[in-house]
FIMARPA-723514 format. One record per atom (N, C-alpha, C): residue number from 1; residue in one letter; x, y, z. Coordinates in nm, 2 decimals. Layout:
N
<atom><marnu>NUM</marnu><torro>A</torro><east>X</east><north>Y</north><up>Z</up></atom>
...
***
This chain:
38
<atom><marnu>1</marnu><torro>G</torro><east>0.08</east><north>-0.12</north><up>0.00</up></atom>
<atom><marnu>1</marnu><torro>G</torro><east>0.00</east><north>0.00</north><up>0.00</up></atom>
<atom><marnu>1</marnu><torro>G</torro><east>0.08</east><north>0.13</north><up>0.00</up></atom>
<atom><marnu>2</marnu><torro>E</torro><east>0.02</east><north>0.24</north><up>0.02</up></atom>
<atom><marnu>2</marnu><torro>E</torro><east>0.10</east><north>0.36</north><up>0.02</up></atom>
<atom><marnu>2</marnu><torro>E</torro><east>0.20</east><north>0.36</north><up>0.14</up></atom>
<atom><marnu>3</marnu><torro>N</torro><east>0.32</east><north>0.41</north><up>0.11</up></atom>
<atom><marnu>3</marnu><torro>N</torro><east>0.42</east><north>0.42</north><up>0.21</up></atom>
<atom><marnu>3</marnu><torro>N</torro><east>0.46</east><north>0.28</north><up>0.26</up></atom>
<atom><marnu>4</marnu><torro>G</torro><east>0.44</east><north>0.18</north><up>0.18</up></atom>
<atom><marnu>4</marnu><torro>G</torro><east>0.48</east><north>0.05</north><up>0.23</up></atom>
<atom><marnu>4</marnu><torro>G</torro><east>0.40</east><north>-0.01</north><up>0.34</up></atom>
<atom><marnu>5</marnu><torro>L</torro><east>0.29</east><north>0.05</north><up>0.37</up></atom>
<atom><marnu>5</marnu><torro>L</torro><east>0.21</east><north>-0.01</north><up>0.48</up></atom>
<atom><marnu>5</marnu><torro>L</torro><east>0.09</east><north>-0.08</north><up>0.42</up></atom>
<atom><marnu>6</marnu><torro>P</torro><east>0.03</east><north>-0.18</north><up>0.48</up></atom>
<atom><marnu>6</marnu><torro>P</torro><east>-0.09</east><north>-0.24</north><up>0.43</up></atom>
<atom><marnu>6</marnu><torro>P</torro><east>-0.20</east><north>-0.15</north><up>0.42</up></atom>
<atom><marnu>7</marnu><torro>M</torro><east>-0.29</east><north>-0.17</north><up>0.33</up></atom>
<atom><marnu>7</marnu><torro>M</torro><east>-0.40</east><north>-0.08</north><up>0.31</up></atom>
<atom><marnu>7</marnu><torro>M</torro><east>-0.52</east><north>-0.14</north><up>0.39</up></atom>
<atom><marnu>8</marnu><torro>F</torro><east>-0.52</east><north>-0.11</north><up>0.52</up></atom>
<atom><marnu>8</marnu><torro>F</torro><east>-0.61</east><north>-0.17</north><up>0.61</up></atom>
<atom><marnu>8</marnu><torro>F</torro><east>-0.75</east><north>-0.17</north><up>0.57</up></atom>
<atom><marnu>9</marnu><torro>R</torro><east>-0.79</east><north>-0.06</north><up>0.50</up></atom>
<atom><marnu>9</marnu><torro>R</torro><east>-0.94</east><north>-0.05</north><up>0.46</up></atom>
<atom><marnu>9</marnu><torro>R</torro><east>-0.98</east><north>-0.17</north><up>0.37</up></atom>
<atom><marnu>10</marnu><torro>Y</torro><east>-0.88</east><north>-0.23</north><up>0.31</up></atom>
<atom><marnu>10</marnu><torro>Y</torro><east>-0.92</east><north>-0.34</north><up>0.22</up></atom>
<atom><marnu>10</marnu><torro>Y</torro><east>-0.92</east><north>-0.48</north><up>0.29</up></atom>
<atom><marnu>11</marnu><torro>Y</torro><east>-0.89</east><north>-0.48</north><up>0.41</up></atom>
<atom><marnu>11</marnu><torro>Y</torro><east>-0.87</east><north>-0.61</north><up>0.48</up></atom>
<atom><marnu>11</marnu><torro>Y</torro><east>-0.98</east><north>-0.63</north><up>0.59</up></atom>
<atom><marnu>12</marnu><torro>L</torro><east>-1.01</east><north>-0.76</north><up>0.61</up></atom>
<atom><marnu>12</marnu><torro>L</torro><east>-1.10</east><north>-0.79</north><up>0.72</up></atom>
<atom><marnu>12</marnu><torro>L</torro><east>-1.03</east><north>-0.77</north><up>0.85</up></atom>
<atom><marnu>13</marnu><torro>P</torro><east>-1.10</east><north>-0.77</north><up>0.96</up></atom>
<atom><marnu>13</marnu><torro>P</torro><east>-1.03</east><north>-0.74</north><up>1.09</up></atom>
<atom><marnu>13</marnu><torro>P</torro><east>-0.91</east><north>-0.83</north><up>1.12</up></atom>
<atom><marnu>14</marnu><torro>D</torro><east>-0.90</east><north>-0.95</north><up>1.06</up></atom>
<atom><marnu>14</marnu><torro>D</torro><east>-0.79</east><north>-1.04</north><up>1.09</up></atom>
<atom><marnu>14</marnu><torro>D</torro><east>-0.66</east><north>-0.99</north><up>1.02</up></atom>
<atom><marnu>15</marnu><torro>L</torro><east>-0.68</east><north>-0.89</north><up>0.93</up></atom>
<atom><marnu>15</marnu><torro>L</torro><east>-0.57</east><north>-0.83</north><up>0.85</up></atom>
<atom><marnu>15</marnu><torro>L</torro><east>-0.50</east><north>-0.94</north><up>0.76</up></atom>
<atom><marnu>16</marnu><torro>V</torro><east>-0.56</east><north>-1.05</north><up>0.74</up></atom>
<atom><marnu>16</marnu><torro>V</torro><east>-0.51</east><north>-1.15</north><up>0.65</up></atom>
<atom><marnu>16</marnu><torro>V</torro><east>-0.59</east><north>-1.16</north><up>0.52</up></atom>
<atom><marnu>17</marnu><torro>H</torro><east>-0.72</east><north>-1.16</north><up>0.54</up></atom>
<atom><marnu>17</marnu><torro>H</torro><east>-0.81</east><north>-1.18</north><up>0.43</up></atom>
<atom><marnu>17</marnu><torro>H</torro><east>-0.86</east><north>-1.05</north><up>0.37</up></atom>
<atom><marnu>18</marnu><torro>L</torro><east>-0.86</east><north>-1.04</north><up>0.24</up></atom>
<atom><marnu>18</marnu><torro>L</torro><east>-0.92</east><north>-0.92</north><up>0.18</up></atom>
<atom><marnu>18</marnu><torro>L</torro><east>-1.07</east><north>-0.92</north><up>0.19</up></atom>
<atom><marnu>19</marnu><torro>N</torro><east>-1.12</east><north>-0.80</north><up>0.21</up></atom>
<atom><marnu>19</marnu><torro>N</torro><east>-1.27</east><north>-0.78</north><up>0.21</up></atom>
<atom><marnu>19</marnu><torro>N</torro><east>-1.31</east><north>-0.75</north><up>0.06</up></atom>
<atom><marnu>20</marnu><torro>T</torro><east>-1.44</east><north>-0.73</north><up>0.04</up></atom>
<atom><marnu>20</marnu><torro>T</torro><east>-1.49</east><north>-0.71</north><up>-0.09</up></atom>
<atom><marnu>20</marnu><torro>T</torro><east>-1.42</east><north>-0.60</north><up>-0.17</up></atom>
<atom><marnu>21</marnu><torro>A</torro><east>-1.39</east><north>-0.49</north><up>-0.10</up></atom>
<atom><marnu>21</marnu><torro>A</torro><east>-1.32</east><north>-0.38</north><up>-0.17</up></atom>
<atom><marnu>21</marnu><torro>A</torro><east>-1.18</east><north>-0.42</north><up>-0.20</up></atom>
<atom><marnu>22</marnu><torro>G</torro><east>-1.12</east><north>-0.49</north><up>-0.11</up></atom>
<atom><marnu>22</marnu><torro>G</torro><east>-0.98</east><north>-0.53</north><up>-0.14</up></atom>
<atom><marnu>22</marnu><torro>G</torro><east>-0.98</east><north>-0.63</north><up>-0.26</up></atom>
<atom><marnu>23</marnu><torro>Y</torro><east>-1.07</east><north>-0.72</north><up>-0.27</up></atom>
<atom><marnu>23</marnu><torro>Y</torro><east>-1.07</east><north>-0.81</north><up>-0.39</up></atom>
<atom><marnu>23</marnu><torro>Y</torro><east>-1.09</east><north>-0.73</north><up>-0.52</up></atom>
<atom><marnu>24</marnu><torro>A</torro><east>-1.18</east><north>-0.63</north><up>-0.51</up></atom>
<atom><marnu>24</marnu><torro>A</torro><east>-1.21</east><north>-0.55</north><up>-0.63</up></atom>
<atom><marnu>24</marnu><torro>A</torro><east>-1.09</east><north>-0.48</north><up>-0.68</up></atom>
<atom><marnu>25</marnu><torro>V</torro><east>-1.01</east><north>-0.42</north><up>-0.59</up></atom>
<atom><marnu>25</marnu><torro>V</torro><east>-0.89</east><north>-0.35</north><up>-0.62</up></atom>
<atom><marnu>25</marnu><torro>V</torro><east>-0.78</east><north>-0.44</north><up>-0.68</up></atom>
<atom><marnu>26</marnu><torro>W</torro><east>-0.77</east><north>-0.56</north><up>-0.61</up></atom>
<atom><marnu>26</marnu><torro>W</torro><east>-0.67</east><north>-0.66</north><up>-0.65</up></atom>
<atom><marnu>26</marnu><torro>W</torro><east>-0.70</east><north>-0.71</north><up>-0.79</up></atom>
<atom><marnu>27</marnu><torro>A</torro><east>-0.83</east><north>-0.74</north><up>-0.82</up></atom>
<atom><marnu>27</marnu><torro>A</torro><east>-0.87</east><north>-0.79</north><up>-0.95</up></atom>
<atom><marnu>27</marnu><torro>A</torro><east>-0.84</east><north>-0.69</north><up>-1.05</up></atom>
<atom><marnu>28</marnu><torro>E</torro><east>-0.87</east><north>-0.56</north><up>-1.02</up></atom>
<atom><marnu>28</marnu><torro>E</torro><east>-0.85</east><north>-0.45</north><up>-1.12</up></atom>
<atom><marnu>28</marnu><torro>E</torro><east>-0.70</east><north>-0.44</north><up>-1.15</up></atom>
<atom><marnu>29</marnu><torro>A</torro><east>-0.62</east><north>-0.45</north><up>-1.04</up></atom>
<atom><marnu>29</marnu><torro>A</torro><east>-0.47</east><north>-0.43</north><up>-1.06</up></atom>
<atom><marnu>29</marnu><torro>A</torro><east>-0.42</east><north>-0.55</north><up>-1.15</up></atom>
<atom><marnu>30</marnu><torro>L</torro><east>-0.47</east><north>-0.67</north><up>-1.13</up></atom>
<atom><marnu>30</marnu><torro>L</torro><east>-0.43</east><north>-0.78</north><up>-1.21</up></atom>
<atom><marnu>30</marnu><torro>L</torro><east>-0.47</east><north>-0.76</north><up>-1.36</up></atom>
<atom><marnu>31</marnu><torro>R</torro><east>-0.59</east><north>-0.71</north><up>-1.38</up></atom>
<atom><marnu>31</marnu><torro>R</torro><east>-0.64</east><north>-0.68</north><up>-1.51</up></atom>
<atom><marnu>31</marnu><torro>R</torro><east>-0.56</east><north>-0.58</north><up>-1.59</up></atom>
<atom><marnu>32</marnu><torro>K</torro><east>-0.51</east><north>-0.48</north><up>-1.51</up></atom>
<atom><marnu>32</marnu><torro>K</torro><east>-0.43</east><north>-0.38</north><up>-1.57</up></atom>
<atom><marnu>32</marnu><torro>K</torro><east>-0.28</east><north>-0.42</north><up>-1.59</up></atom>
<atom><marnu>33</marnu><torro>T</torro><east>-0.24</east><north>-0.52</north><up>-1.53</up></atom>
<atom><marnu>33</marnu><torro>T</torro><east>-0.10</east><north>-0.56</north><up>-1.54</up></atom>
<atom><marnu>33</marnu><torro>T</torro><east>-0.08</east><north>-0.71</north><up>-1.57</up></atom>
<atom><marnu>34</marnu><torro>P</torro><east>-0.12</east><north>-0.74</north><up>-1.69</up></atom>
<atom><marnu>34</marnu><torro>P</torro><east>-0.11</east><north>-0.88</north><up>-1.74</up></atom>
<atom><marnu>34</marnu><torro>P</torro><east>0.04</east><north>-0.94</north><up>-1.74</up></atom>
<atom><marnu>35</marnu><torro>A</torro><east>0.13</east><north>-0.85</north><up>-1.74</up></atom>
<atom><marnu>35</marnu><torro>A</torro><east>0.27</east><north>-0.89</north><up>-1.74</up></atom>
<atom><marnu>35</marnu><torro>A</torro><east>0.31</east><north>-0.97</north><up>-1.61</up></atom>
<atom><marnu>36</marnu><torro>L</torro><east>0.24</east><north>-0.94</north><up>-1.50</up></atom>
<atom><marnu>36</marnu><torro>L</torro><east>0.27</east><north>-1.01</north><up>-1.38</up></atom>
<atom><marnu>36</marnu><torro>L</torro><east>0.23</east><north>-1.16</north><up>-1.39</up></atom>
<atom><marnu>37</marnu><torro>L</torro><east>0.14</east><north>-1.19</north><up>-1.48</up></atom>
<atom><marnu>37</marnu><torro>L</torro><east>0.10</east><north>-1.33</north><up>-1.49</up></atom>
<atom><marnu>37</marnu><torro>L</torro><east>0.18</east><north>-1.40</north><up>-1.59</up></atom>
<atom><marnu>38</marnu><torro>A</torro><east>0.27</east><north>-1.34</north><up>-1.66</up></atom>
<atom><marnu>38</marnu><torro>A</torro><east>0.35</east><north>-1.41</north><up>-1.76</up></atom>
<atom><marnu>38</marnu><torro>A</torro><east>0.46</east><north>-1.50</north><up>-1.70</up></atom>
***
């Protein structure tokens, strides 16, 4: 996340699992950066 810190707003309270917003951002990032999947 910003400044190297986790983006807590995207995580569930256990800070391990992404919440709905986190999954949406992660999926969008993957869609925009197909090179990471190569």
